[in-house]
C-alpha positions in Angstrom: 57.5 94.4 16.1 60.2 93.4 13.5 59.6 90.4 11.2 62.1 89.6 8.7 63.1 92.9 7.1 59.8 94.8 7.9 59.3 97.0 11.0 55.5 97.3 12.1 54.4 100.1 14.3 51.0 100.2 15.6 48.8 102.2 18.1 47.8 100.5 21.4 44.4 102.3 21.4 43.3 102.0 17.7 44.0 99.9 14.7 46.3 102.3 13.0 49.7 100.9 11.9 52.5 101.4 9.5 55.1 99.3 8.0 58.7 100.2 7.2 60.9 98.1 4.8 64.4 97.7 6.1 67.6 97.3 4.0 68.9 93.6 3.6 71.5 92.4 5.8 74.5 90.1 5.7 75.8 89.5 9.0 79.2 88.0 9.9 79.2 84.8 12.0 81.7 84.8 14.8 82.1 81.9 17.1 83.4 82.8 20.4 85.0 79.9 22.2 84.3 79.2 26.0 87.8 80.8 26.6 86.7 84.2 25.5 83.3 84.1 27.0 84.5 83.1 30.3 87.2 85.9 30.5 84.7 88.5 29.2 82.0 87.2 32.0 84.5 87.4 34.8 85.8 91.0 33.6 89.1 90.6 35.2 91.0 91.5 32.0 90.2 95.0 30.5 91.0 93.8 26.9 88.4 91.2 27.1 85.7 93.5 28.5 86.3 96.0 25.8 86.3 93.4 23.0 83.0 92.2 24.5 81.4 95.7 24.3 82.6 96.1 20.9 81.1 92.7 19.7 77.9 93.7 21.6 77.8 97.0 19.7 78.4 95.2 16.3 75.7 92.6 17.0 73.2 95.6 18.1 74.1 97.2 14.6 72.9 94.1 12.9 76.6 93.5 11.5 77.5 90.4 13.4 76.1 87.3 15.3 77.7 85.1 17.9 75.6 82.0 18.1 76.2 79.9 21.1 76.2 75.9 20.8 75.8 72.7 22.8 79.5 72.8 23.5 79.1 76.2 25.4 76.4 74.5 27.3 78.2 71.4 28.2 81.5 73.2 29.1 79.5 75.7 31.4 78.0 72.9 33.3 81.3 71.3 33.8 82.5 74.5 35.5 82.3 73.9 39.4 81.5 77.4 40.6 78.4 79.3 42.2 78.5 81.5 39.1 77.8 78.7 36.8 74.3 79.8 35.9 75.1 83.4 35.5 77.8 82.5 33.1 75.3 80.5 31.0 72.9 83.4 31.0 75.7 85.7 29.8 76.6 83.4 27.0 73.1 83.2 25.9 72.6 87.1 26.1 75.6 87.7 24.1 74.4 85.4 21.4 70.9 87.5 21.4 69.1 84.3 20.9 71.1 83.0 17.9 72.1 79.2 18.2 74.1 76.8 16.1 72.1 73.5 15.5 73.4 70.5 17.5 76.7 69.0 16.4 75.0 65.7 15.6 72.3 67.1 13.4 74.9 69.2 11.4 76.9 65.9 11.1 74.0 63.9 10.2 73.0 66.4 7.4 76.5 66.5 5.9 77.1 62.8 5.8 73.8 62.2 4.2 74.6 64.8 1.7 78.0 63.2 1.2 76.2 59.9 0.6 73.9 61.5 -2.2 77.1 62.9 -3.8 78.6 59.3 -3.6 75.7 57.8 -5.4 75.6 60.4 -8.0 79.3 60.4 -8.6 79.4 64.2 -8.0 82.9 65.4 -8.1 82.3 69.2 -7.6 83.3 70.9 -4.4 81.2 69.8 -1.4 78.7 72.9 -0.8 78.4 74.5 2.4 74.7 75.1 3.3 74.3 77.7 6.1 70.9 76.4 6.9 72.3 73.0 8.0 73.9 74.8 11.1 72.0 78.0 11.6 68.4 79.4 11.4 67.1 80.7 8.2 66.3 84.1 10.0 70.1 84.6 10.7 70.4 87.5 8.4 66.9 89.0 9.3 66.6 92.1 11.4 66.4 91.3 15.0 63.2 91.8 16.8 62.9 93.3 20.4 62.7 89.9 22.2 63.7 86.2 22.0 62.4 83.1 23.5 64.8 80.8 25.6 63.7 77.2 25.8 65.5 75.3 28.5 67.0 72.0 27.8 66.8 69.0 30.2 69.8 69.0 32.6 72.9 67.0 31.5 74.7 64.2 33.6 77.6 66.2 34.5 79.5 63.6 36.3 79.2 61.1 33.6 80.3 63.6 31.0 83.4 64.5 33.3 84.0 60.6 33.5 83.7 60.0 29.8 86.0 63.1 29.2 88.7 61.7 31.2 88.5 58.2 29.9 88.8 59.6 26.2 91.9 61.6 27.0 93.4 58.6 28.9 92.8 56.4 25.8 94.2 59.0 23.3 97.4 59.8 25.3 97.8 55.9 25.7 98.6 55.6 21.8 101.1 58.2 21.8 103.9 55.7 22.0 102.6 53.8 19.0 102.2 57.0 16.9 105.9 57.8 17.6 106.9 54.9 15.7 104.8 55.5 12.6 106.4 57.0 9.5 103.1 57.8 7.6 102.7 61.2 6.0 100.0 63.8 7.1 97.6 63.0 4.5 97.9 59.4 5.1 97.1 60.1 8.8 94.2 62.1 7.9 92.9 59.3 5.7 93.7 56.9 8.5 91.5 58.9 11.1 88.7 59.1 8.6 88.7 55.2 8.5 88.7 55.0 12.2 85.7 57.3 12.3 83.9 55.1 9.8 84.7 51.9 11.6 83.2 53.4 14.8 80.1 54.4 13.1 79.7 50.9 11.7 80.5 49.2 15.1 78.0 51.3 17.0 75.3 50.3 14.5 76.1 46.6 14.6 76.1 46.5 18.3 72.6 48.2 18.3 71.2 45.9 15.6 72.6 42.9 17.7 70.8 44.1 20.6 67.5 44.6 18.8 67.9 41.1 17.3 68.2 39.4 20.5 65.0 41.3 21.8 66.6 44.3 23.8 63.9 47.0 22.8 65.7 49.5 24.8 68.6 49.5 22.2 66.8 52.2 20.0 66.8 54.4 23.2 70.0 54.2 24.8 72.4 53.4 22.0 74.8 56.3 20.6 72.9 58.8 18.6 75.5 58.2 15.9 73.9 54.9 15.1 71.0 56.8 13.4 73.3 58.0 10.7 74.2 54.6 9.5 70.5 53.6 9.8 69.4 56.6 7.7 72.0 55.6 5.0 70.6 52.1 5.1 67.1 53.2 4.3 68.0 54.3 0.9 66.6 52.2 -2.0 64.9 49.8 0.4 62.4 48.9 -2.3 65.0 48.2 -4.9 67.8 46.6 -3.1 68.2 43.8 -0.5 69.8 44.6 2.8 73.2 43.0 2.1 73.6 45.2 -1.0 72.7 48.2 1.0 75.0 47.5 3.8 77.8 46.8 1.5 77.1 50.2 -0.4 77.1 52.1 3.1 80.5 50.4 4.0 81.9 51.3 0.8 80.8 55.1 1.1 82.1 55.4 4.7 85.6 54.1 3.4 85.6 56.4 0.3 87.1 60.0 -0.4 83.4 61.0 -0.5 83.1 60.5 3.2 86.6 62.2 3.9 85.5 65.2 2.1 82.4 65.7 4.5 83.4 68.9 6.1 83.0 67.8 9.8 84.8 64.5 9.1 87.6 66.4 7.1 88.2 68.9 9.9 88.0 66.3 12.5 90.3 63.7 10.8 92.6 66.6 10.1 92.9 67.8 13.6 93.8 64.4 14.9 96.4 64.0 12.0 97.9 67.4 13.2 98.1 66.0 16.9 99.7 62.9 15.5 102.2 64.9 13.6 103.1 66.9 16.8 103.6 63.6 18.7 105.9 62.0 16.1 107.8 65.4 16.4 108.5 64.5 20.0 106.0 66.7 21.6 104.0 65.6 24.7 107.0 63.3 26.0 105.4 63.5 29.6 102.2 61.6 29.3 100.8 63.0 32.6 101.3 66.5 31.4 99.9 65.7 28.0 96.7 64.4 29.6 96.5 67.9 31.3 97.2 69.8 28.3 94.8 67.9 26.3 92.1 67.8 28.6 89.7 69.8 26.4 90.9 68.5 23.1 87.8 66.5 22.2 85.6 69.4 23.0 87.7 71.6 20.9 87.7 69.3 17.7 83.9 68.7 18.2 82.9 72.3 17.8 85.7 73.3 15.3 84.8 70.5 13.1 81.1 71.3 13.3 81.1 75.0 13.3 84.2 76.2 11.4 82.6 75.7 8.0 79.8 78.0 8.9 81.7 80.8 10.7 83.4 83.7 9.0 85.7 83.9 12.0 86.3 81.9 15.4 88.0 83.1 18.6 89.9 80.0 20.1 92.3 79.4 22.9 96.0 79.8 21.9 96.4 76.0 21.9 93.6 75.3 19.5 94.5 78.1 17.4 97.9 76.5 16.8 96.2 73.3 15.8 93.4 74.8 13.6 95.9 77.1 11.8 98.3 74.3 11.0 99.1 74.7 7.2 98.7 70.9 6.6 95.1 71.1 7.9 94.2 73.9 5.4 91.1 75.0 7.3 91.1 78.5 6.2 92.1 77.8 2.8 89.1 75.5 2.3 86.3 77.4 4.3 87.7 81.0 4.4 87.3 80.9 8.2 89.4 83.6 10.1 91.0 82.2 13.2 92.0 84.2 16.2 93.2 83.8 19.8 94.8 85.8 22.5 98.2 85.2 20.7 97.0 87.4 17.6 94.8 89.7 19.7 95.6 92.8 17.5 94.6 91.0 14.4 91.3 90.0 16.1 90.7 93.7 17.0 91.4 94.7 13.5 89.1 92.4 12.3 86.3 93.6 14.3 87.0 97.1 13.1 86.7 96.0 9.6 83.2 94.5 10.4 82.1 97.9 11.9 83.4 99.6 8.6 80.7 97.6 6.7 77.8 99.6 8.1 76.1 101.5 5.4 74.1 104.6 5.6 70.9 102.4 4.9 71.7 100.3 7.9 72.0 103.4 10.1 68.7 104.6 8.8 67.1 101.3 9.6 68.7 101.3 13.1 67.2 104.7 13.7 63.7 103.5 12.8 64.0 100.2 14.8 65.7 102.0 17.8 64.6 105.5 17.7 
């Protein structure tokens, strides 16, 4: 077995065993969007098949990991196809058991950490803690097996219904956006304020239900209500409730909240979209709904996982948004962005990852996989 950076070999018939210490690793984190994984699974386009083989080889060589996420799971179960479950198995096998934490957990940790910075008046750059999004064992040598724990099934039809409703509401405000004369940074700040308002509204609604005796409020309210609830618990012994509420509202409307990575990326992506609308893109609203049908999912996974990924493979449309110079995603987090439109750059990047293999790693691989 392999544990951490130690390989243990033993005899099945006696107590003899020996240990081999393996060299330390630092793996590249590559997020593969559903677009890539679906094409690799269907195996209809040779370039995707070859790229998938190269990625699998790099993962075997302990140079790279491709964690899967709840977004992959949601999008797979939205696919009405007999091969749906096989695609989901393919995605998990490609990840080799590595998984990003749920978007909500990452967001909660970041927002709470931002609140700590707000209280301390910390003006240093917001630190990116890999453990907020990925397992501590990320850079360990992989063992010979991993355990898959199935999750409860999702309400697929409700998810589809909410997805359509969200896109309808988004496209419905395009005519108002076209009238705005705001700058990109003003739009990003405005989107951050909108997000803050939604957090507060959700919590107020839940608190109102509880006050009226509705005990189910804690079970069926949006999970984001717990973020505000956790912020309100700070200093409960020393501050009264109105003072703590005022402080949380002040934080959520401050630059400290805007600088929280997931909120900074999310508000920036919506500001990019608004900028495109003001430039007369998406004139046909029906076509806009079709083109932006996956926009919310894309924003969700890019804002949650980009800060923790060395590289991401997206579809062409999302690459166009995420690489917008006004957004500044790569500049802030160093995340390399790829899609089919810059395929050659992607393959070159994978070759540079392969070139990181050292003789020590080769020796370790020979021990682990003789």
